[in-house]
LUMLUM-182706 format. One record per residue: residue in one letter; y, x, z of N, C-alpha, C in turn. Coordinates in steps of 0.2 Angstrom, whole numbers, plus 5000, padded with zeros to 4 digits. Each point is the difference from the previous one (the first is absolute). Example, Ala and Ser with C-alpha at 12.3 -4.5 7.8 and 13.67 -1.06 7.14 Angstrom:
BEGIN
  r   n.y   n.x   n.z  ca.y  ca.x  ca.z   c.y   c.x   c.z
  A  4972  5066  5039  5006  4996  5000  5006  5004  5000
  S  5005  4998  4996  5006  5004  5001  5005  4996  5003
***
This chain:
BEGIN
  r   n.y   n.x   n.z  ca.y  ca.x  ca.z   c.y   c.x   c.z
  M  4412  5271  4472  4997  4998  4992  5001  5003  4994
  A  4997  5001  4998  5003  5004  4992  5002  4996  4996
  A  5005  5000  4996  5003  4996  4994  4996  4996  4995
  S  5002  4995  4999  4995  4997  4995  4999  5002  4993
  S  4994  4999  4997  4999  5005  4994  5000  4994  4994
  N  5004  5002  4994  4998  4997  4995  4994  5000  4993
  R  4995  5001  5007  4994  5003  4997  4993  4995  5003
  N  4996  4996  5000  4996  4997  5000  4995  5002  5004
  L  4996  4994  5005  4995  5006  5006  4995  5002  4994
  A  4998  4996  4996  4995  5004  4995  5001  5007  4996
  Q  5007  4999  5000  5002  5006  4998  4999  5007  5005
  V  5002  4999  5005  5000  5003  5004  4992  5001  5005
  Q  4996  4998  5000  4995  4998  5001  4996  5006  4993
  R  5000  5000  4995  4997  5005  4994  5002  5007  5002
  R  5008  4998  5004  5002  5009  5000  4995  5001  5004
  V  5001  4997  5008  4999  5005  5002  4990  5000  5002
  A  4997  4996  4996  4994  5000  4998  4999  5007  4996
  E  5007  5002  4996  4997  5008  4995  5000  5003  5008
  L  5003  5001  5005  5000  5006  5005  4994  5001  5004
  H  4997  4995  5001  4994  4998  5002  4995  5003  4997
  H  4998  5000  4993  4993  5002  4996  5001  5007  5000
  G  5009  5003  4999  4999  5007  5001  5000  5002  5004
  T  4996  5007  5000  4999  5005  5004  5002  5009  4999
  D  5002  5002  4995  5003  5004  4999  5008  5002  5003
  P  5003  5005  5006  5002  5002  5003  5008  5000  4995
  E  4998  5002  4995  5007  5002  4994  5002  4993  4998
  Q  4993  4997  4999  5002  4991  4995  5004  4997  5003
  Q  4997  5000  5009  5003  4996  5005  5008  5001  5000
  L  5003  5007  5001  5004  5001  5001  5005  5000  4990
  C  4999  4998  4998  5002  5000  4995  5000  4991  5000
  F  4998  4996  5000  4998  4995  5002  5006  4995  5005
  Y  5002  5006  5007  5003  4999  5003  5009  5001  4998
  D  5000  5004  4996  5005  5003  4999  5001  4994  4992
  G  4999  4998  4999  5001  4994  4995  5002  4992  5005
  W  4996  5000  5003  5000  4994  5002  5005  4998  5005
  A  5004  5008  5004  5007  5000  5005  5004  4995  4998
  P  5004  4999  4993  5007  4998  4998  4996  4989  5003
  E  4995  5002  5001  4998  4991  4998  4995  5000  5007
  Y  5001  5006  5004  4995  4998  5005  5002  4993  5007
  E  5005  5003  4998  5004  4994  5008  4998  4994  4999
  Q  5003  4998  4994  4999  4992  4996  4994  4999  4999
  D  4995  5005  4998  4992  4997  5000  4998  5001  5005
  V  5000  5001  5008  4997  4999  5006  5002  4994  5004
  G  5007  4999  4996  5002  4992  5002  4998  4995  4998
  V  4996  5000  4992  4997  4994  4998  4993  5001  5006
  L  4997  5005  5001  4996  5002  5004  4999  4994  5008
  E  5006  5001  5002  5002  4999  5006  4996  5004  5005
  Y  5001  5005  4998  4998  5007  5003  5005  5000  5008
  Q  4995  4998  5004  5001  5002  5009  5000  5005  5003
  A  4996  5006  4994  5001  5004  5007  5004  5004  5005
  P  5006  5003  4992  5008  5003  5005  4999  4998  5005
  R  5003  4993  4999  5004  4994  5007  4994  5002  5006
  L  4993  4999  5000  4997  4998  5003  4998  5005  5005
  A  5000  5007  4997  4997  5009  5000  5008  4999  5005
  A  5008  5002  4999  5004  5001  5003  5000  4993  5007
  A  4999  4996  4999  5002  4996  5007  4994  5003  5004
  C  4995  5003  4998  4992  4999  5005  5004  5008  5005
  L  5002  5004  4997  5001  5007  5001  5005  5000  5005
  A  5007  4992  4999  5005  5003  5003  4999  4995  5006
  S  4998  4997  5000  4993  4995  5007  4998  5004  5004
  A  4996  5005  4999  4997  5005  5004  5004  5005  5002
  F  5004  5004  4995  5004  5005  5003  5003  5001  5004
  Q  5000  5005  5004  5004  5002  5007  5004  5006  5000
  G  5005  4996  5000  5008  5006  5000  5003  4996  4996
  P  5006  5003  4999  5005  5000  4993  4998  4999  4995
  L  5001  4995  4998  4998  4997  4993  5004  5007  4994
  E  5007  4998  5002  5006  5006  4994  4997  5008  5000
  D  4998  5002  5008  4999  5006  4999  4992  5001  4996
  A  4997  4998  5000  4991  4999  4997  5002  5005  4993
  L  4996  5004  4999  5001  5002  4995  4994  4999  4997
  V  4998  4995  4994  4995  4998  4995  4998  5003  4995
  L  4994  5001  4998  4997  5002  4994  4997  4996  4997
  D  5002  4997  4993  4997  4996  4998  4997  5003  4993
  V  4992  4996  5000  4998  5006  4995  4997  4994  4996
  A  4999  5003  4992  5002  4996  4996  5004  4993  4999
  C  5006  5004  4999  5006  4997  5004  5002  4996  4993
  G  4998  5002  4995  5002  4995  4995  5006  4999  4999
  T  5001  4994  4999  5010  4999  4997  5005  4999  5007
  G  4996  5001  5007  5002  4998  5004  5000  4995  5005
  L  4996  4994  4995  4999  4994  5006  5001  5004  5009
  V  4994  5002  5001  4998  5001  5006  5007  5003  5004
  A  5003  5003  4997  5003  5003  5003  5009  4995  5000
  Q  4999  4995  4997  5007  4994  4999  4996  4995  5008
  E  4995  4999  5000  4997  4996  5005  4999  5002  5007
  L  5001  5008  4999  5002  5003  5008  5005  5002  5002
  Q  5006  4998  4994  5006  5000  5004  5004  4995  5001
  A  4996  4993  4997  5003  4995  5003  4995  4999  5010
  T  4995  5007  4999  4998  4997  5007  5004  5004  5005
  G  5004  5005  4999  5004  5003  5003  4998  5007  4999
  F  4996  5003  4996  4999  5008  4998  5004  4999  4996
  H  5003  5009  5001  5003  5004  4995  4999  5007  4995
  R  4996  5002  5005  4997  5006  4997  4994  5001  4997
  F  5001  4999  4993  4994  5002  4995  4999  5007  4997
  H  4995  5001  4998  4997  5005  4994  4995  4996  4996
  G  4999  5000  4995  4995  4997  4994  4997  5006  4996
  L  4993  4999  4998  4994  5003  4997  5002  4995  4996
  D  4997  5002  4992  4996  4995  4997  4997  5007  4992
  G  4995  4999  4999  4998  5001  4992  5005  4999  4998
  S  5002  4996  4995  5004  4996  4995  5006  5005  5000
  Q  5002  5004  4995  5009  5002  5002  5004  4993  4997
  E  4999  4996  4996  5003  4995  4996  5001  4995  5007
  M  4996  4996  5004  4998  4999  5008  5004  5002  5004
  L  5001  5007  5000  5005  5004  5006  5006  5001  4998
  A  5002  4998  4992  5006  4999  4999  5005  4992  5002
  C  4994  4996  4998  5004  4994  5002  5001  5000  5009
  A  4995  5001  5004  5000  5001  5007  5007  5002  5001
  G  5000  5006  4998  5008  5006  5001  5007  4994  4998
  K  5000  4995  4994  5005  4998  4999  5002  4995  5007
  K  4994  4997  5005  5002  4997  5005  5003  5002  5007
  G  5001  5008  5000  5003  5004  5002  5000  4999  5009
  L  4994  5000  4999  4996  4996  5008  4996  5007  5002
  Y  4997  5005  4995  4998  5007  5004  5002  5004  5001
  Q  4999  5006  5004  5005  5004  5001  4997  5006  4995
  E  4993  5000  4999  4997  5003  4997  4995  4997  4997
  L  4997  5003  4994  4995  4997  4995  4997  5006  4996
  K  4993  5001  5000  4996  5004  4998  4997  4998  4993
  R  4997  5002  4995  4994  4999  4996  4992  5005  5003
  C  4995  4996  5002  4994  5001  5002  4994  4997  4997
  L  4997  5001  4997  4992  5000  4999  4996  4997  5006
  L  5000  4993  5001  4998  4997  5007  4994  4999  5000
  G  4994  5006  5003  4992  5000  5001  4999  5005  4997
  Q  5006  5006  4995  4999  5007  4997  5001  5004  5002
  E  5004  4999  5004  5008  5006  5003  5000  4998  5009
  V  5001  5006  5001  5002  4999  5008  5008  4996  5003
  L  5000  4997  5002  5007  4998  5001  5004  5005  5000
  P  5008  4999  4999  5002  5005  5001  5004  5000  5006
  A  4998  4999  5008  5004  4998  5003  4994  5005  5006
  P  5006  5001  5005  4995  5006  5006  4996  4994  5005
  E  4996  5002  5002  4995  4997  5005  5004  4998  5006
  G  5002  4991  5003  5002  5000  5005  5009  4997  4998
  C  4999  4999  4993  5009  5000  4998  5004  4991  5002
  Y  4995  4997  4999  5002  4993  4999  4999  4996  5005
  D  5005  4994  5001  4998  4997  5006  4995  4992  4997
  A  4999  5000  4993  4999  4995  4997  4997  4999  4993
  V  4995  5001  5000  4996  5001  4992  4998  4992  4999
  L  5001  5000  4992  4998  4992  4996  4998  5004  4994
  I  4994  4994  4998  4999  5002  4994  4997  4993  4998
  V  5004  4997  4996  4999  4992  4999  5001  4999  4992
  G  4992  4997  4999  4998  4997  4994  4997  5005  4996
  A  4999  5009  5004  4995  5006  4996  4996  4996  5002
  L  4998  5002  5004  4992  4999  5001  4994  4995  4998
  S  4998  4999  4993  4996  4995  4999  4996  5005  4993
  E  4994  4997  4999  4997  5003  4994  5005  5001  4994
  G  4997  5005  4997  5001  5004  4995  5009  5002  5002
  Q  5003  5003  5005  5006  5002  5001  5001  5004  5006
  V  5000  5000  5005  5004  5005  5003  4992  5003  5006
  P  4998  5005  5001  4992  5001  5002  5000  5000  5010
  I  4995  4999  4998  5002  5000  5010  5000  5004  5004
  S  4998  5007  4995  5000  5005  5002  5007  5003  5003
  I  5006  4995  4998  5008  5002  5002  5000  4997  5008
  V  4997  4999  5001  5000  4994  5008  5000  5007  5006
  P  4996  5004  5000  5002  5006  5004  5007  5005  4999
  E  5002  5000  4995  5005  5004  4997  5008  4995  5003
  L  4998  4995  5001  5003  4994  5001  5001  5000  5010
  L  4995  5000  5002  4999  5003  5006  5006  5007  5002
  R  4996  5005  4996  5004  5007  5003  5008  5000  5000
  V  5001  4996  4994  5010  5001  5002  5002  4993  5004
  T  4997  4999  5005  5002  4992  5003  5000  5006  5008
  K  5003  4997  5003  5006  5003  5006  4994  4999  5003
  P  4997  5002  5007  4995  4999  5005  5006  4994  5002
  G  4994  4994  5005  5004  4993  5000  5005  4997  4993
  G  4997  5003  4996  5003  4998  4994  4999  4993  4996
  Y  5000  4996  4996  4995  4994  4997  5000  5001  4992
  L  4995  4998  4998  4997  5000  4993  4999  4993  4999
  C  5002  4998  4994  5000  4992  4998  4998  5000  4994
  L  4993  4998  4999  4998  4999  4992  4999  4994  4998
  T  4997  4998  4994  4998  4993  4998  4993  5002  4993
  T  4996  4996  5001  4997  4999  4994  4999  4994  4996
  R  4996  4999  4995  4999  4992  4999  4994  4997  5003
  D  4998  4993  4999  4994  4999  5003  4996  4995  4996
  N  5000  4999  4993  5000  4999  4995  4990  5004  4998
  Q  4997  4996  4995  4994  5003  5000  4999  5005  4996
  T  5004  5003  4995  5000  5006  4994  5003  5006  5008
  N  5002  4999  5004  5001  5004  5005  4998  5001  5008
  L  4991  4995  4999  5000  5001  5004  4996  5007  5006
  R  4995  5002  4992  5000  5007  5004  5004  5007  5003
  Y  5005  4999  4995  5006  5004  5001  5002  4999  5009
  K  5001  4993  5000  5001  4999  5008  4997  5002  5004
  T  4993  4999  5001  4994  5001  5003  5000  5009  5000
  E  5001  5002  4995  4999  5010  5002  5008  5000  5003
  L  5005  4998  5001  5003  5000  5004  5003  4999  5006
  Q  4995  4992  5001  5000  5000  5008  4994  5005  5003
  Q  4996  5000  4996  4998  5006  5003  5002  5007  5003
  L  5005  5003  4993  5003  5005  5002  5005  5000  5008
  M  5002  4994  4999  5007  4997  5005  4997  5002  5005
  D  4991  4996  5002  4998  4999  5007  4997  5006  5001
  E  4998  5007  4994  4999  5007  5002  5008  5004  5005
  L  5003  4998  4996  5006  5001  5004  5001  4996  5007
  E  4998  4996  5000  5002  4997  5008  4995  5002  5003
  Q  4993  5003  4999  4996  4999  5005  5003  5009  5002
  R  4999  5004  4998  5003  5006  4999  5007  5002  5005
  G  5005  4994  5001  5004  5000  5005  5008  5003  4997
  L  4999  5001  4991  5006  5000  4998  5004  4996  5000
  W  4999  4993  5001  5006  4996  4996  4995  4991  5007
  E  5007  4996  5000  4997  4994  5004  5002  4995  4994
  K  4995  4993  5000  5002  4995  4999  5005  4998  5002
  V  5006  4996  4997  5005  4997  5003  4998  4991  4997
  V  5002  5000  4994  4997  4995  4996  4997  4998  4995
  V  4997  4994  5000  4996  5001  4992  5003  4990  4999
  Q  5002  5003  4994  5003  4992  4997  4996  4998  4996
  E  4996  4994  5000  5001  4996  4993  5003  4996  4995
  V  5000  5001  4995  5006  4993  4998  4996  5000  4993
  E  5000  4993  5000  4994  4995  4994  5006  5001  4994
  K  5006  4998  5000  5003  5001  4993  5005  5005  5001
  W  4997  5008  4997  5003  5005  4999  5002  5000  4994
  E  4998  4998  4995  5002  4999  4993  4996  4996  4997
  R  5004  4999  4993  4996  4994  4995  4994  5006  4998
  A  4995  4997  4998  4996  5003  4997  5000  5004  4992
  T  4998  5002  4999  4999  5004  4994  4995  5000  4996
  S  4995  4996  5000  4996  4998  4996  4997  4993  5003
  G  4998  4997  4997  4995  4994  5001  4995  5001  5005
  Q  4997  5008  5000  4991  5002  5003  5005  5002  5009
  E  5007  5002  4999  5001  5001  5007  5005  4992  5003
  S  4998  4997  4999  5004  4993  5003  4993  5000  5007
  T  5002  4998  5003  4995  5000  5008  5001  4990  5000
  Q  4997  4999  4999  4996  4994  5002  5003  4994  4999
  G  5001  5001  4989  5002  4997  5000  5009  5000  4998
  L  5002  5002  5008  5007  5001  4998  5006  5005  4993
  D  5006  5001  5001  5002  5002  4995  5002  5009  5002
  Y  4999  5003  5007  5002  5005  5003  4994  5003  5004
  I  5002  5009  5001  4995  5003  5005  5002  4999  5006
  S  4996  5003  5002  5001  5002  5007  5001  5009  5002
  G  5004  5001  5005  5003  5007  5002  4998  5001  5007
  V  5002  5007  5003  4998  5002  5006  5006  5003  5003
  V  5007  5000  5005  5002  5007  5000  4995  5002  5010
  Y  5002  5008  4998  4998  5003  5007  5002  5003  5002
  L  5002  5001  5006  5005  5004  5004  4996  5004  5005
  Y  5002  5007  5000  4996  5006  5003  5007  5002  5003
  R  4998  5003  5008  5004  5003  5004  4995  5009  4998
  K  5004  5005  4999  4996  5007  5003  5002  5002  5005
  K  4990  5002  5003  5001  5001  5007  5006  5007  5005
  R  5000  5002  5002  5003  5005  5004  4996  5004  5003
  R  5000  5007  5000  4992  5004  5001  5001  4999  5009
  S  5005  4997  5001  4997  4996  5010  4998  4994  5001
  E  4998  4997  4994  4999  4993  4999  4991  5004  5000
***
């Protein structure tokens, strides 16, 4: 879990609300660049569970030696997902993010063998087809962030038989995005491109960022971890 912050919950909620109100990609990148130094402290205040849950989900299902697997961390931010993955036994990481300052923070952890800047959803992922044993995108698949059009790209760079782990929020303001994401994932499964391994619904995903997003009077929003396996051509 990230370190505690000197900022209180209300301050963090206001900052996150700024992110979700913005739609211009350049403004979002500026926002993340400015957020990078305090990002981990702020998500600690929010009790953000996604990196730990995604890492545990992938590790529990992965077939083969974890230490040999090459993992792509998409929207890697400051490297929280790689930290959690390393704790489960993974050791080889490449990271992508649109924010240069987030990448700089991730680089200081010394966990990634390669870090690249990529405007997610706007550019082709800088990797050849079938390169990675596992691909994760944690926290970025939501309204106003990375578009669902990135999902086929995630699938493209995953090895046949490899795993893809995706997360999204289940709060009211993200329901349309989640529905469209689910439709796309179902379509890819119907086409025989991947198969569902795990769907983990989590009630206390993170602290709600506004009163409107509290569910049933609680202070938390829910979320989902999806794990898929890319089909081999012979399957």
